[in-house]
C-alpha positions as MATLAB code, in Angstrom:
seq = 'MDTLFGDLRFGSRRRSRATACQAAAEYAGRWGWTVALGGSPVQSPGGRCAGRTGPCDCGRPHCAAPGLHPPRGAAARELAPGAAAHEVRALWGGGVEATVLLPAGRTFDVLDVPEPAGLRALVRLERMGTQVGPVLCAPTGRLLFFVARDTADKLPDLLYRMGWDDAALDLHCHGEGAYLAAPPTAFGGLGPVRWLRRPCRESAARPPEARLLLGTLAYACHRGRERAVAAEPAWLAS';
ca = [
     -15.195  -23.920  -46.988;
     -16.934  -22.102  -49.841;
     -14.591  -19.245  -50.709;
     -14.773  -16.991  -53.733;
     -11.291  -17.602  -55.054;
      -8.677  -19.819  -53.496;
      -5.483  -18.690  -55.222;
      -4.799  -15.021  -56.018;
      -1.137  -15.378  -56.979;
      -1.451  -15.263  -60.751;
      -1.375  -11.552  -61.570;
      -3.307   -8.338  -61.146;
      -6.188   -9.257  -63.466;
      -7.137  -12.218  -61.278;
      -6.695  -10.159  -58.113;
      -8.954   -7.476  -59.611;
     -11.607  -10.052  -60.410;
     -11.392  -11.543  -56.923;
     -11.692   -8.128  -55.317;
     -14.781   -7.316  -57.392;
     -16.322  -10.695  -56.609;
     -15.617  -10.340  -52.911;
     -17.262   -6.920  -52.920;
     -20.276   -8.266  -54.814;
     -20.595  -11.134  -52.336;
     -20.507   -8.655  -49.439;
     -23.107   -6.372  -50.985;
     -25.521   -9.207  -51.812;
     -24.848  -11.586  -48.934;
     -24.078   -9.279  -46.035;
     -26.022   -6.130  -46.858;
     -28.931   -7.672  -48.752;
     -28.612   -5.574  -51.895;
     -29.166   -6.544  -55.511;
     -25.844   -6.473  -57.407;
     -25.441   -6.177  -61.167;
     -22.512   -7.042  -63.423;
     -21.438   -3.973  -65.375;
     -19.258   -3.440  -68.405;
     -15.631   -2.393  -68.613;
     -14.688    1.235  -67.995;
     -14.720    3.150  -71.268;
     -12.274    5.949  -71.951;
     -12.542    8.764  -74.403;
      -9.478    9.534  -76.593;
      -8.408   12.058  -73.961;
      -8.434    9.399  -71.259;
     -11.556   10.646  -69.505;
     -14.335    8.303  -68.499;
     -17.314    7.918  -70.799;
     -20.197    9.993  -69.527;
     -17.994   12.947  -68.582;
     -17.627   14.201  -72.119;
     -21.146   13.296  -73.230;
     -24.382   11.614  -72.131;
     -24.374    7.961  -71.099;
     -26.060    5.329  -73.255;
     -28.802    5.082  -70.627;
     -29.999    8.565  -71.604;
     -29.847    9.927  -68.051;
     -28.095   13.327  -67.954;
     -26.722   12.657  -64.458;
     -25.828    8.965  -64.615;
     -23.951    7.587  -61.577;
     -22.306    4.789  -63.583;
     -21.493    6.456  -66.918;
     -20.601    4.025  -69.663;
     -20.540    1.049  -67.298;
     -24.052   -0.383  -67.128;
     -26.228   -2.188  -69.676;
     -27.697    0.190  -72.241;
     -31.430    0.683  -72.279;
     -33.172   -2.450  -73.463;
     -30.328   -4.798  -72.493;
     -30.940   -7.398  -69.806;
     -28.838   -6.905  -66.687;
     -26.971   -9.850  -65.141;
     -27.822   -9.607  -61.466;
     -27.281  -11.244  -58.098;
     -30.306  -11.383  -55.846;
     -30.066  -10.231  -52.220;
     -28.582  -13.009  -50.110;
     -26.780  -14.633  -53.061;
     -24.313  -17.374  -52.133;
     -20.621  -17.422  -53.057;
     -21.108  -19.980  -55.853;
     -23.704  -17.696  -57.463;
     -21.212  -14.821  -57.403;
     -18.549  -17.014  -59.021;
     -20.987  -18.145  -61.700;
     -21.961  -14.573  -62.598;
     -18.377  -13.308  -62.692;
     -16.989  -16.374  -64.449;
     -16.004  -14.653  -67.683;
     -16.193  -11.045  -66.559;
     -12.590  -10.330  -65.589;
     -12.908   -6.650  -66.476;
     -16.522   -6.323  -65.328;
     -17.578   -3.713  -62.809;
     -19.734   -3.944  -59.683;
     -23.008   -2.045  -59.943;
     -25.852   -1.465  -57.488;
     -29.310   -0.941  -59.019;
     -31.112    1.933  -57.324;
     -34.800    1.806  -56.495;
     -34.721   -1.676  -54.921;
     -33.654   -1.113  -51.294;
     -32.512    2.488  -51.591;
     -32.450    5.596  -53.743;
     -29.462    7.958  -53.826;
     -29.111   11.733  -53.545;
     -26.306   12.954  -55.823;
     -24.517   16.249  -55.071;
     -21.157   17.905  -55.863;
     -18.374   16.671  -53.596;
     -17.560   20.048  -51.933;
     -21.209   20.676  -51.050;
     -21.668   17.073  -49.952;
     -18.676   17.221  -47.614;
     -19.910   20.434  -45.990;
     -23.370   18.925  -45.548;
     -21.976   15.680  -44.136;
     -19.997   17.517  -41.450;
     -23.047   19.561  -40.482;
     -25.383   16.544  -40.418;
     -23.066   14.542  -38.191;
     -22.545   17.502  -35.839;
     -26.341   17.684  -35.484;
     -26.446   13.988  -34.655;
     -28.333   13.026  -37.808;
     -27.969    9.367  -38.685;
     -26.450    9.324  -42.173;
     -26.575    6.149  -44.237;
     -23.931    4.881  -46.660;
     -22.153    7.564  -48.684;
     -20.195    6.908  -51.882;
     -17.499    9.201  -53.272;
     -17.256    8.989  -57.058;
     -14.082   10.024  -58.904;
     -16.238   12.306  -61.049;
     -16.435   14.736  -58.112;
     -19.815   13.636  -56.752;
     -21.035   12.332  -53.395;
     -23.910    9.839  -53.326;
     -26.041    9.671  -50.156;
     -28.140    6.516  -49.751;
     -31.725    7.299  -48.716;
     -35.042    5.462  -48.560;
     -36.420    4.022  -51.773;
     -39.036    5.998  -53.756;
     -37.239    9.265  -52.929;
     -36.783    9.963  -56.645;
     -40.559   10.109  -57.119;
     -41.036   12.287  -54.036;
     -38.116   14.669  -54.583;
     -39.995   17.506  -56.364;
     -42.629   17.584  -53.610;
     -40.015   17.392  -50.852;
     -38.080   20.313  -52.343;
     -41.326   22.277  -52.710;
     -42.273   21.704  -49.073;
     -38.801   22.827  -47.951;
     -38.852   25.943  -50.129;
     -36.131   24.806  -52.502;
     -38.270   24.069  -55.544;
     -37.351   27.258  -57.407;
     -33.618   27.152  -56.615;
     -31.116   26.102  -59.268;
     -29.559   23.240  -57.297;
     -27.005   20.747  -58.562;
     -28.841   18.032  -56.634;
     -30.258   14.914  -58.267;
     -31.795   11.641  -57.205;
     -31.194    8.174  -58.656;
     -34.138    5.823  -58.333;
     -35.608    2.846  -60.126;
     -33.843    2.079  -63.406;
     -30.569    3.767  -62.420;
     -27.265    2.060  -61.572;
     -24.511    3.123  -59.184;
     -20.879    2.146  -59.645;
     -19.764    0.574  -56.352;
     -16.267   -0.020  -54.930;
     -13.863   -1.290  -56.147;
     -15.131   -0.157  -59.576;
     -12.846    2.373  -61.265;
     -13.855    4.948  -63.854;
     -11.347    4.773  -66.696;
      -8.703    7.469  -66.280;
     -10.304    8.940  -63.157;
      -9.818    6.370  -60.413;
     -11.974    4.146  -58.200;
     -15.244    4.714  -56.431;
     -14.785    4.572  -52.633;
     -16.900    4.538  -49.509;
     -16.902    7.779  -47.553;
     -19.307    6.223  -45.032;
     -19.492    2.453  -45.230;
     -22.783    0.593  -44.813;
     -23.677   -1.179  -41.599;
     -26.451   -3.689  -40.992;
     -28.942   -0.993  -39.966;
     -28.189    1.573  -42.679;
     -27.981   -1.041  -45.445;
     -31.450   -2.392  -44.698;
     -33.087    0.890  -43.677;
     -31.358    3.952  -45.131;
     -32.537    7.290  -43.727;
     -35.582    9.123  -44.978;
     -34.546   11.754  -47.500;
     -36.269   14.578  -45.583;
     -33.703   14.168  -42.781;
     -30.811   15.010  -45.114;
     -32.369   16.999  -47.906;
     -32.599   20.435  -46.294;
     -28.925   20.420  -45.315;
     -27.829   19.062  -48.703;
     -29.935   21.623  -50.580;
     -28.533   24.489  -48.489;
     -24.951   23.300  -49.071;
     -25.550   23.036  -52.819;
     -27.106   26.512  -52.882;
     -24.195   28.032  -50.950;
     -21.741   26.246  -53.219;
     -23.391   27.762  -56.268;
     -23.330   31.240  -54.682;
     -19.602   30.875  -54.013;
     -18.983   29.737  -57.577;
     -20.894   32.698  -59.009;
     -19.080   35.152  -56.700;
     -15.734   33.757  -57.826;
     -16.495   34.206  -61.525;
     -14.710   37.014  -63.360;
     -16.949   40.023  -63.917;
     -17.086   39.480  -67.683;
     -18.488   35.956  -67.114;
     -21.029   37.009  -64.504;
     -22.436   39.784  -66.683;
];
């Protein structure tokens, strides 16, 4: 039988590699996603993950895999959708500390919101019976909602049509050229990425259209900002 790793008894580093490889095999083989090999988590002198104290090397101000993916201009090492176990082993052969990344813009884009707003929106969406796709919880305090590809290009128009174009929303979209850190990847000093809503066969292949989630997410982000402003001391709000 073609397994990823036969013997996991030789310490945590090998177990970590096996766990990452098993996750990569699931993402590529079971869910049909492209998977990329990322770098090692980078910590600042204070122990915080790179990207939290400054911009990522990719130049994106709201990177979802800060300090972990290939810099601009570097070729990514990737697994194609449907990759076999031996292909996963070959890619991860020397990457014991490597991280599991999902390139956006291939099968899905991702809406990125603050965790408190995202949790409120998720509860409301599920109460309304809206079919939500995979949702990642990043240790940086963000929730990532998987939506249909090309959402990043359509987002300004979607927000305009919904009346949210002139609101200062902490809501972003990751599309083509962006990477997402996927479980079991850990951000140095902050902890691992985890699934809040795991993928299934349907949602992995056909994530929901962004318009089905966007209004609720935008409202939750707007309300979250109002609460934050109301909680500010008077001398800060003035």
